[in-house]
N, C-alpha and C positions, 0 to 999 in steps of 0.2 A: 739571541741578542746577548744574553748573559754570558754565554761562552765566548762570544766575540769580545765583550768588554774585559773578560778575564785574560784573554790572549793579549789584548792591547796593553793592559796594565803590566802584564809580564814582560812584554817587549820593552816598555819604558824603564821598568825596574832593571832588567838585564843590561840595557844599554848604559844607563847611568852608573850602575854598580861596576860594570866592566871598565868603563872609562875612568872612574875614580880609582879603582884598584890598579889599573895600568899606570896611572900617574904616581900612585904611592910606590909601586914596585920600581918604577923608573927612578924615583927620588932616592929610594933605599939603596939601589945598586950603584948609584952615583957616589955613595960614601966610600971611603977607603976600604979595601978588602978584596978578596979573591972570588966573591960570589959570581960576578959577571963572567969571569974567566971559566969558572967551573960550569956555569950554565952553557956557555959557548961550547965547551968540550963535550958536555952531555949531548947537545944538539948534533954535533959532528958525529958522535957515536951512533945516535939514532939514525941520522942521515945515511951513514955508511951501511948500517944493518938493513935499512929499508931499500937501498939501491942495489944491494949485493945480489940477491937471487934473480934468476931469469923470470920473465913474465909468466911463464907457465907454472913455475914452482910457487911464485907468489900468489898466483890465482888459485892454485890448488890449496895452498895453505889458508888463504883468506876465505875461500869457499868452505873449507872444513870448519873454520872458526864460526862462520855465520850459521852453518847447518847445526853445529853443536849448540850454539846459543839458542836457536829456535827449538831444537829437540829438547834441551833442558827445560825450557819454559813449557813446551807442549806436554811433556811427561810429568815433570816434578810439580809444576804449578797447576796445570789443567788436567792431569791424569789421563791424557790422550783423548780428551773430549773436545768436540766442537763447542764454540762459545756463542755464536750467533746463529739465528735461524737460517741465514744464507748457507752456512756450512752444513747445517743439519739437513736442509733440503737436498743439497747436492750429494751428501753422503748416503741418504736414502736412495736417491737415484742410482748411485754407484753400486749399491747392493743388488739392485735389479740387473744392472749391466753385468755385474760379476756372475750372476746366475744365468746369463745368456738371453735375457729378455729386455726389450725397451722399457716396458712398464707393465704393471698388472692391468687386467681389464678394468673398465670403470667400476668403482667401488659401490656396492650396495651399502646403505647406512653410512654414507661418506662422513657424516659429522663425528663419528667415533675416532677418526684418524686425521681429519683435515686440519691443516694449520697454514698460516700465511706463507706464501711462496711455493705452495703446491697447487697444481691445476688439475681439475677433473675435466677431461675432454672425451670425445667420442671414442678415442683410441686407448684411453686408460688414464691412470693417475700418475702424474709426473711432476718433476721440478720445473719451475718457470725458467730456469737458467739454461743457456746453451749447453750442449752435452760434452764439450771438450774436457773440462776439468773432472767431470764425473767419470769419464773414461779412465783418466789417470788414477783417480781414487779407487776405481774398480780393480785396477791392476794391483794397487797397494793392498786392497782388501783381500784379494786372492793370495797375496804374499803373507797375509796375517798381521800386517803392521800398517793400517791405514793412516795412523797419526804421523808416520814418518814421511809421508808424501810431501807435505809442505816444507819441512826442513831440508830434504834432499833437493827439492826444486830451488830453494833459496841458495843452497850451495852451488848449484849449476849456474844460477843467475849471477852470483858474486864472482865466480871463477871466470865466466865469459866476459862480464863487464869490466873486470880488472884488465884483461887484454885489450878490450875496446877503448878503455880510458887512455892507455899508453899510445894507442894508434891514433886517437883523435887529438891528443895533446903531445905530439912528438917533441916539441921544443921545450916542454916543461914536464919531464918524466917524474920529477919529485912531486909536483902537484897531482899528477895522475895517480901516483901510488899512495900519496897521503889521502886523496879522496877515496880510494879503494879501501884503505884501512877504516875510514869513517863509515863507509857503506857496510863493511863486514860487522861492525860493532853497533849498528843502528838498532835501538830497541823497537822503533817503528816497523822496520822490516821484519825483525824476529817475531814480533807479536802476531802480525797477521799471517805469517808463514806457519805459526803453531796452531792456528785456529781454523784450519780447513777452508780458508778463503781462496777463491779462484784467482785473486790478484797475484799471488806468488807464482802460479803457473804462467800467467800473462807476462810477468816480469822476466822469467827465465826465457820465454820465447822472444821477447823484445831484445834481450841481450844477445841471443843467438842470431836473430835477424841482423843486428848490427855487425856481429862478428863475420857472418858469411858475406854480407854486402861489402865490408871492408876487404875481405879476401878477394872479392871480384874486382875491386879497384886495384889491388896489388898484383893480381895474377890474371885469371881468365874469367870471362863472362859466365862460364859454366857454374861458378859459385853462386850465381843468382838463383839457380834452381833450389838449393837448400835454403837460401834466404826466403824464397817464396814459400817453401814448406813451413818455415817458422811463422811467417805472416799468416798463412792459411790456418795453421793450428791456432794462432793467436785469435783469429776471427771466430774459431769454434769455441774459444774460451770466453772472450770478451769482445764482441763484434765492434763496438764503438772504438775501443782502444786499438783494435786491429786496423781500422781505417785511418785513425789519426797517427799513431806511432808507426804503423806499417809504412806509411808514406815517408816519415822521417828516416826510418831505418833502411829504406831502400833508395828511393828516388833522390832524396836530399843528400844521402851519403854519396851516391854515385856522382852527384853534381858538385858538392861543396866540401867533401872531406879532404883533409890534407893529402896531397899526392894525386888527387883526381885531376882530370884534364877535360877539355871540351870534347864531347862525344859526337860522332857523326850520327846521322839518322839510322844507318845500319846498326851501329853499336847500341843505340837506344832500343831499337827493335829487338836485338838479341837479349839485352838485359831485361827489358820489360816482359818479353816473351818467355824467357827462362823463369822469371819469378812467377808469372801467371801459370806456367806449367806446374810449378810446385804447389801453388796455392789453390788452384781450382778444385782438386779432389776434396779438400777440406771444406771449401765454400759450398760445393754441391752437397756434401754430406750434411751440413747444417741446414741447407734449404730443404733437403729431403726429410730431415728430422722434423722441421717445422711443418711441412705438408702432412706428414704422417700423424703428428701429435696435436697440431693446432689448426689444421684445416687449410693452410695456405703456405707456400714457400716463403712468403714475405711477412708472415705473421709470427713474430717471436713470442715466446712464452710470457714475457713481460706484458705484452699487449693482451694476450689471451686472459691473463689474470686480472689486469686492472683497466683494460680498455685504452682508448687513445690518450687518456690523461697521463699514461706512463711514458709517452713518446717524447721526442725532442721538440723543443720550441717553447714558446711563452704561452701559458694557459693555466687553468686550474690543475694542480697536481693530484695524485690519487688520494690525498688526504683533504682534498677540496680547499686547499690554500692557494691563493694567487701566486703565480710565478711569472713575473715580467722582467723588464730590463732593470728596474731598481733592485729587485730581489736577486737577480743574477749577479749584479755588481757586488751587492752585500755578501752573498754567499761565496763568490770568488775571493773577495777580500778575506773572509773567514778561513777559506781553504789555504790561502797564502800565509796567513798568520799561524794556522795550525801546522803547516809544513815547517815554518820557521822555528817553532818551539818543540815540536814532537819528533822531528827527524832524528835528532841526537839527544833529546831531553837535556839540552845544554842551557845554562842560564844566559848565554850570549845568543841572541836571535840570529838564525842562519840568514834569512833574507835581508836583514839590516846590514850584516857584514858584506854580503854580495852587492847590495845596492850602493853602499859607501865606496866599495872598490870600483864599481862602474863609474861613479861620479868623478873619481880621481884618475882613472886609467884612460889614457888616450889611445894607445896602441894595444889592441886586444890580440891575444895569441892566435895562431893558426888553429883551426878546429873549434874555436870558441862558438861560432855561429851554430854549428850542428849540435853541440852540447846544450846551448841555450834553447834551441828549438825543442830538443828532447825535454827540457825542463818546463818550458812555458806553453807550448802548444796544447798539452793536455789541460792545463788550467784554462786556456781560452776556449777550448772545445767544451769543457764542462759547464761553461756559462750558458750553453744551450740545453742543458739537462737539469731537471729540477732537483735531482737527488744529490745532496751534499751531506756527508756523514763525517763528524769529527771525533767519533769514538776511537780513542787511542790514535789520533791523528787523522788527517784527511785521506781516507783509504782510496777515494776515487783518483787520487794523484799518486798512488803507490808505485805505479810503473815509471813515474818520473823521478822517483827518489834518488836513484844513482846519479842522475845528472845534477841534482842539487848538491850532492856530496862533492862532485867534481868542481862545480862552480864555487862552492865554499872553499875548497882547497886552493883553487886559483886565487880567490880573494884574500884568504889568510896569508898566503905566501907573498902575494903582491903588496899587501899593506905592510907586512913586517919588513919586507925588503926596502920599502920606501922610507922607513924610519931611520933616524941616525943610529949608527952602530954603537957609539960610545958617547956619553955625555961630555959636553965641553964646559969647562969652568967648574967652580965649586957648587954653584946653585943652578942645576938644570931644571927648567920649568916644563918641559914637554915630555912626551912619551918616547922612550927609547925602544930599540929593537928587542932588547932583552925583556923590558917591561911588557911590551905587547905580546911577545912570544909566551912568557910565563902565564899571563892571564888567560890567553886563548887555550893554552895547553891544559891549565887547571880546569877551565870551563868544560872542555871536552872530557877530561877524566871524571869530573863530577857527574856528567851525564851518563857516561858508560859504566861507571863504578857504583853510583849511588842513586841518582835521580831515575834513570831508566829502570833498573831492577826494582826500585821501590814502586814505581808506577805499574809495572807489570804485576807485582805481587798484590797491589791494591785492587787492580782489575780482577785478578783471579779470586781474591777474597770476596769481592762484591758478587761475582758470578756464583761462587759457592754458596753464599748466603741466600741467593735467589733460587737455588735449586737447579742451576743450569749445568752443574758438574757432577750431578748425583750418579753414582754407580747403581744401575738398576738391579735390584735383588732378583735372583732367579729361583723359583720354586722347583720342586721335584716334579718332573713330567710336564706335559702340556697344560698351560693355564691361560686364563683370560683375566688380566690384571686391570682393574678399573682405577683410573687416576683422576682425582677431583681437581680439574683445572678451574680457573676463575670464571666468574659469571660472564664477563664480556667475551672471553675466549669461547665459552660454550655458545653464546649467541652468534659470534662470527662463524663458527663451524656449522651451526644449524642453518644460518642464512646462506652460506656457501653451498650447502647440500640442496637448497631449493633452486640453485642456479644463479644466485646474485653474485655479481662481480665484486672484486675486492674494493674498488674505488667507491662503489655504492655502500658496501658494508662499512667502510671507514667513515663515510659521511653520515650514515645512520647512527653509528655509535658516538660520533662527535657532536652532532647538532640536536640530539634528542636525549631524554632521560633514559637510563638503562631499563626502567620499567616500561616505558613506552615502546622501546625496541622489543622487549620480551613479549608484550601483548601483540605487537605487529607480527612478530615471528610466528607466534602460535596461529594467528589467522592465515599467514602465508603458507604454513605447513599444511593447514587444513585444505587450502585451495591454492596451490602454488602457481597456477596459470593465471589467476586473477591479478590485475594490476591496478585497477582503480576503484574497486568496490569494497575495499577494506574499511572497517569502521575506525581504524586507527591510522591516521595520516602522519607520515614522518617527513621531516625536512632532510634533504640529502646534500644541500649546499647552504652556505651562510646567507642569512637574510636578516631583515629587521627583527628585533626581539632579543630577549635575554638568552644567553647560552647557559646550558646546565653547568652546575658546579661539580667538580670532581671531589668525591669523599673517599678517603683511604681507610679501609678497615684494619684492625690490628693484624689480620692475617696477610695484609698486603694487597688484597683484592680492591679494585677501584670501581666505584659506582658513581654514575652521573645522576644528579637529581636537581630539582628546583625547590626553593623555599616553599613550604606548605604542601608539597606533594604528598599525597596519601597513596601508599603502595597497595596495589591489588593483592589478594591472597596468593596468587601465583608468584608475584614478585617477592613477597615476604618470604616465601618458601625458598626461592633461589638465593636471595641475599643471606638468609639465615644459614644456609648450607656452607657458605664461605667463611663464617666466623671462626669455625674450628681450625681452619688451615686450608691452604691451597697448594697444589704442586703443578708446575708446568709439564704438559704432556710431551711436547716436541723433543726435549733432551733425552727422553726415555725410549722413544719410538725406535730409533735406529739400533738400540741395544737388544731388542727382542725380535720375535717372529713378526713378519709383516704380512699383509694380505697377499696370499699366493706365494709366500716365501717363508718356509719353515713350518714344521708341524709338531716339533717335540719340545719347544721351549715356552717361555712366557711371551704372550702377546699383550702389549700395553695399549689400552684404549681409553677414551675419555668417558668419564662418569657423568650420567645425566639423571640419576635416580632410578628407582626400581622399575617404574613403568617402561621407560624407553630402553633401559638396559636389558629388559626381558627379551626384546627383539633380537639382540645379539646373542644372548644366552641360548635362545632356540636355534640360532644358526650354527653355533659351535658347541654342541652337546658333549663332545669329547674333551673339552677343556674345563679344568676345574676353576670356578670363579673365585677371585680373590680381590681384595681392595688394598691399595697402597696407601699407607698412613705414616705420619711421623710419630715416633714415640716420645716419651718425656724428655729424652736427651737430644731430640732433634734428628735422630737417625731414622732412616726409612725402614719400614718393616711391612711384611705381608700379613693381612688380617683375613680371617674367614669372611666370606661375602656377607652373610646376614649380620654379623657383628659389625663389620665395617660400614654397611649401609645405615645401621642404627646410629652409629657415631656421627656420620657425616650429615645425614638427613634427619637426624633427631627422631628416628623411629618412623618417619613418614615415607 
């Protein structure tokens, strides 16, 4: 709610400030002088440069710009590291794919490696995500530069979408090209491309599906086969996006794109059949992967990890929060606000400009309907899905971002063209074409040149401070490096090792004190098959009663407690171990040896104290035990095992 309020306030501030500035500029340029003429000449120069190259050359250039921007952020700001657990999970999966295996066998002592978004099944330990993006990451890993996968895919997406824009908006090529320039410079697109997120692969495949489908409209139905390949691969990366935008990029394009005609039944059979021929191998591959890893072709990893609460529809989400129609409308509104502000990081809200244009415009250009469907249908579809993330923009709408750029370009040019070209009289009271153009151009430059890079740098700084971008130190020879993750992460991993699903783990940690969960976990580990005989009963859903209060330690560890709660000795020991400092395990896992993968380097594992750690030490006698700690300067260093245990567990 707080994020939504901030977005709403930013919208109003942006609208009012832009309107006031446009009026001031309009009044200023109405004074005697040559400024208006100079600005007009500048615009004609930009217009000429923008319209001069061929579609292919412009697409290649803008694709290169977008890839370079994402690569700069990924390497300079992030050091080639994934930023979110989503990317880490798929990168770990990619490492196994690169080694020629689907997954390692089911892990013994799972709690030492397990983290959110990884699933332990009968066939092995794997990512909850569909395999498509991990296959691409595996190829990049084998090439030695996994961090370049996202930027290169963004370059492909921007290059293809530049051609698509001109084909969908044939009567306003200037708007198409202006939208492509905005797309290439979008901080929102660059950020997620740099952080190992599968959205960028989905975007590239969406753009290619549009391109091939439009070629089918212009030439032969045989182009529907590669269009189907793109949609099938999209399903293997992001299945829901594949269904929603796969329909837009094929069927809707064939029926409604500029230059399309009414098709006969035979022609529809040819096009749909060709697309199905291209898509089916990928769809069958995903279903086979589901059956192999999760027990059923129709059971995706999301459901295996979190149960039915992760599925589509209105119900309790995996964090045991209600998701109904009111929540869907509220979250969709937040997504729209986020897209408006974060797409270009501009002080002028994107959606407000587009909406104002639609209110004024009576005759919409050819192709507008397809572009609008590309932009809006994902928003509508996501109303039936509980997950809405606004970190650096609404990433669940990432694949729709190019369409919003094209709509914005149409809106900007349409509004500017509707303004009077020159003020009449000595005292002009309205906004002129020059005034509107200057303010919109300045707003875009502010986003691309200052606001966007500042936001990217701030996110990188925050992640670095949280230990998410740490370079894992490598000792000499094979080692077993224990990493002291926070208490709640340790509990979640231990509960997962007993077979508890993620939705139940989330509920346990949310609705109970951390100490209660600790005691329950100890009893569950002693008798993991018992369900109702435990002396400690936990709440897994919200009910009457006071919720625990979250307390943040100086180290950053978060503990839930109730007033007056007296910690059991076991809980005191766990809490005390976090006071000296915590380090997240997941960002280090992919940098070292993994179970069944690698024998000569450092293997990073979660620290649970001497007693439980001993089980792992006995399993890996050939690895030198070490503990990863922060030194006085905040840098990571490897400590001998006994010394490190004494510092973390206070000799216990």
